[in-house]
N, C-alpha and C positions, 0 to 999 in steps of 0.2 A: 566442176561440183565444188559447192561451198564448205567452209570448214564446219558449219553447222551439219550439212548434209552428211559430210565424211565421219563426223563423230556420231549421227544417227546411224549410219551403216555399220559402222564399228560396234556398236551397242546392239545393234541387230543381229550382227555375226555371233555375239556371245550369247544372245537371247535363242539362237538356235540351239545352242548345246544346253543351255540352262532349262529349256522347257520341252524339248522335242527329244526323240530317240534315234535320230539319224547320226548312231555312233556305233563303233566296234567296240564290244567289251570284252576285256581281256582278264581272265580270272582261271584259276585252278579249281574253284569251288562255284557251283552255281546251284540256286535253290529255286531257279524257274523251272518249271514243268514244260514250259514251251520254249526251251533253249534250243536255237537253231544249229543246224551242222557246221555252219561257219564259226559259231562260238566255240563248238567242240573242238574245231581245228585250231582256234588260237589257245584252248586249252592245253592241247598236245604241245604246242609251242612253247609254252611257258615252263615246261618241263627243262628246257634248255636254258643255259646260263645266260646266254644272249638272245633276244627274240626280236622280231621286226614286224612292222606291217607296213603297206605301201598304198600309195595313191597315184594312179598312172598318168596325172596330167595337171600342169599348172601352166599359166601363160601370163605374161607381163607386156605382151604387144598388143598394138592397135586399142589402147585405151583399157585394156583388162587390168584387174587388181586381183591378185590372189592372196587368200589368207588362209592359213591353218589355224584351227581351233582345237584346243586341247583340254580336257576337263578330267581333273582327278575325282573319281567317285567315292574314294575313300573319306570318311569322316573323322579319321584318327590317325592317318598316317601321311607322309609326304610321298610323292612319286617323282623320279627324275627320268627324263626322257630327253634323246637326242634327236635332232630334225636333221637329215641329209638330203640335199637337193642334187638331182641328176639331170644338167641340162642336156638337152639334145645336141650331140656333137661336142660336148664337152665334159671335162673331168668332174668328179663329185665336190660337192661343197659341203663340208660339215659344219654346221653351226654349233655355237656353243650349248652345253647341256642346259636344260631348263628343268628346274625344281618346281613343282607344283605343291602348294600347301594343300592340306585337307579341304576337299569341296573346291578348289580353286579352278577357275577356267582362264586360260591364257591364250591371246590371239597373236599371232606371227605374221606378219606382213613379208610376203615373200618379194615383193618390189624393193621394199627396203633393204631386205637382207642382200639383194644382188646389186644395190646401188654402188657398192664400194668396189667392185670388180672391173678390170678395165675391159673385159671381153663383154660383148653386148649379148648375152643370153635372153632368149624371148620365150621359149617353151622347154618343158621338161617333166620328170617324174618327181616323186619324193617318198623318202620312206621315214618312219620313226623307229628308232633302235632304243632298246631298254634291257635292263637286268629285272627279270621278273621275279618280284617278290610272290610267294604262294598267296597272300592276302592282297595283292596289288591289283586296281581296277581302274582303267582308266578309258576314255574315248577320243576319238580324233576325227576330224573332217576336214575337208579340203574344197574352199569355194573360189570360183573363177567367175568374177563379175565385172561387167562393163556397164554401169548404171546410166550412163549417157545415151548407149544405144538400146538398152532395154534387154541385156542378154545376160544368162547367168548359168554356169555348170557347176554341178555338186558332185563331190567324189568322197566316198566313204574310205577311211583308211582299213584295209583289210589283210589278212594273211593270204600267201599265194593259194591258188586253188588246189586242191589235192589230186584231182585228175589232170590230164593233159589236154582236155576238150572244153572249149568253152561255146555256149549257143546264145545268140540274140536276134531281135528283130529290129529292123529298120523302117522308117516311114518319113515321107516328106510332106509338110502341109500343103505346099504349093511347088510350083515351076522354080521359085526363087530360093527354095530352101536347099541346102547341101548338108551333109553330115560327116563326122569322122570318128573314128575309133583309135585309141591309144593303147598300145599293148606294151607291157613292161615286163622284161624279165628280172624278177627279185631275187635270183640264186647267184652263186659265186661262180657258175659253169655257162660256157656258151651255149645257148638255146636257138633252136630253128623253129619258127612258126609257120605254119602254113595257112592262110587265109582262104576261105571258100565264100562265095557270094551265092545266095539262091534268088532266083527271079524266075517268076512263072513255073515254079516247081522245078526248074533246071539248075544244077550246080555249074559253078564258073569257079575254077581253082585260080587263084591269082598267084603272082611270084613269091616264094619262099621268103621270108624275113629272118635274117641273121642277126640274132642279139646277142650283143657281148653281156658280161655280168652286169646287172643293174641297169642295162641300156632301155631306152624306150625308143618305139617307132610309131610314126602316124600313118592311118590309112585314110585317105579321102575318098568319100563314097561316090561323088558325082563323077570325079575324074576317072576311077575304076570303072564306073558303069558306062561311060562314055567310050573307054578303050574297047568295051565290049559290045559295043554298039547298042546299048539298053538304056538311051538318055530318056525314053518314055516311062521307065521304070519308077512309080511312087511309093512302093513298100516291098519288102523282101526279107531275106535272113541272112545272116553272118555267122559263120563257124570259124574258129581257130583252133588248130590242132598244134601242140607244142612237142617237140621231140623229148621233154623231160617232163614228168608230173611234179606237181608240188613246186612250181617255178614261176607261172606266169599270172598275172593279173591283167584286167582290161576294162575300159570303159569309154564313153564318147558321149557325143551329142548331136543334135540337129538343129539348125538355125537359119532365120533368114533375117539378117541385120537390117534390112530396108524397113520392115514392119516391126521389129522389136520381137520377133518370135525365137524362143529356144525352149528345148527339151532335152531330157536326159536319153541317152543309149546305153542300156545296160547288158552285159554279158554274164551269164551264170554257167555254173558247173552242172550239167544235166545229172551226173551221178549223185551229186549232193541234193539237187532237187527230187530225185527219185527216192533217196532216203528219207527225206522229210515227208515225201508223199505216201510212204509205206507206213510212216508213223502218225501222221495227222490227216490224210486222206487226200483224195485227189480233187480238190476244191482250192482254186487260187482266190484271193480276196484282195479287192482295193477299196480302201475306207477313205472317206472324205471326199467322194467324187462330186465336184461342183455341177450343177445342170441348170440351164434357163436362166431366169433374172436374179439378181441379187437379193438376199433378204434383209429388208431395211433394217431389221432388228440385229443382225449380225454387224453390220458397220463394216463391210468388207472396203467399201470406198470404190466399188465398181460404178462406172457411168449408167445411168437408167437404161440407156439402150442397149447395154451389153447383154449377151445372150450366150451362156457358156454351154458349148458342144463337147460332150465326153467322147472322145475318140478312143475305141477299143481296137486294138491290133493284136490278132491271133495268130500262132504260127505253129504247125505240127513238126516236131524235130525228129520224129521217129520215122521207122521205115514201113509202117503199117496206117491205115486210115483209122482217123480217131472221130469220135463225136464230142460236140462241145455244148453245154447247157449254161448260157448267160442268164442271169437274175439280177435285176436292180432292186435292191431293198430301201427303204426310205421310212421316216417317220411321218404321220400324219396326225397331228394331234397328240392323243396318249398312245395311240396304235402304231405298230410296225406293220407296213404293208410291203407288197413285192409286185413286180411286174416282170414276168418271165418272157424273155425275147425268144424268137424262134430258133430251134436248135440248129447248129452248124456242123455240116460233116466237113473235115479237112483230109485231103489227100496227103501222102507223105510229101513234106516240105513245102506245103501249100500255106501260104499267108493269106488272111483276109482282114479287111477294116470294115468296121461297124460304127457308124455315127448314132448317138442316142438322142440328139436333140430332136430328131423327126418325130419321136415317141411323146415327147414333152409338148410339142406344139399344138397336137390335137387334142391332148388331155388323157392320153393313154397313162402318162405319168402326170398327174395334177399340177397345174401352173403354180400352185403354192409352194411347191416342193422346189428347194433349191440346192439340195445336196442328198446324197444317199451313199450306197455301197454296192460294189459288184461283187457277186459271187459267180465264179467261172469254173464249172465242174467239167470234167472230160473223161472218155474211157480210154481204153488200151492201156499200154505200160505206163508205170509210174515215171513221172518227168517227161511225158512226150510233149506236153504244151508249154510254149512260151508266150507271154502276154505282157501288154502295156495298156494302161488306160490314162489318158491325158486330156484334161478339159481346156478347150481354146475358144475364145470369144470370136465374134465374126471378123474382128480388124486383125486377129493373130497376135495382138500385142499382150493380152491378158492369158496367162498360161498357168494352169494349177495340176501338177503331175501326182498322181497316186502311186505309191510304191507298191508293187505286187508282192504279195507274201501268201504262203499256204499255211498261216497260224490264223485260228478264229482271233478275230478283234485283239490281235498281240502284233508286236513289230513294227507298228505304223512309223513311217519315217517322216521327218520333216519334208515339207514340199515347198521350196523357195520359187517365187516367180515374180517377173519384173514387168512392171508396165512402163510406159513412156515416162512418167512423171512420180511413180512411186513403187517401192520395194514391198513385195508381199512376203510373209514368213508365216507359213502354216504350221500350228503343232496340232497335238490330237484333239484339242477342244475349241482353239481359236484360229483366226487369221489376222496376223499382225502387220498394220501397213506402216511404212516408214517412208516420208517424204524423201525425194531425192532433188537434185538441182533440176531447175527447169530448162 
């Protein structure tokens, strides 16, 4: 990668924080009516003298560069944070405290931070520790990027989940795609985590994972599926059950390095999702869903031949059948229109993939439409549905992920994606293109 490319990528990382909301907010006071339960969890943490948030994965191997971006959202006060790295099979590495001036954004390169150590650490987890000022507010994000191979993973720094159970959905673009989940114990006690994979509505418990304080462990999905003689599985569910509540965070991704495909794999606390659903309704939202051909007026830089296919994956994590009603909404001139997909019934632990491009090609969704939003309503108990929406072109190289949320037009997260020659950074209103090396 050229020096110019590195400089542009560094600037792009800062741009993520400056223009998007892929951040954890830490505050004792919130004036937002749409405040999520995870923000409330951080509020309760702030009552302690020392607090921390974590991201479960970084990597410096195979050409990956990991960066931690931290922004001080106060315009009148400084904030001091300390980053701690936890290498897999290594002791913690506490970096020097960083004091952020008002409104300042700082980017920390994990590769550079590890360069001075004799041991060759390759992957691990990270935490940010801070003494919480009642008026303090900052955000942090961890990006894992291999620009040459067109791969990126993005992790939000967050507090440990309040319950002991996490639920997620995995899917593979093709037979060359593999996936991983990083699970971290953020507590000071030993914790045991029991992973369970769901395939064809059947559960398959894996070996328990014993985690020492602040330790991280990796689950490789293809390997585990192979051990279960489930090599033909292309989508399913994953559940993590910890022996202690308020201790574990997890996240991961799926990738096919041969074609430059990568997408996030998120795990959520179903109890928190249920609390949000009771307050905000049982409709999940995915904003800025790319579909079909690129709009020349937006300047996304996609090849003219690219056709973005929104891939929606749904999973019922409850014990009862649920009905799911997906609706694609889009702007057509000055009007807002919608296209209702056929309702879906999901049995307990059933997963289903739905491609939206087939509705765009024949004109059910007009060819002039290049983006929209998904509204995914469901019946049954609150928190029963786990979903993802990721737009992928026919080559698998261009990937735009839409963060799922159950807040109306709120909480949209930055969705970075990488092509073979360009890094794309999406904010709420723009898609930024930053050239990488050839």
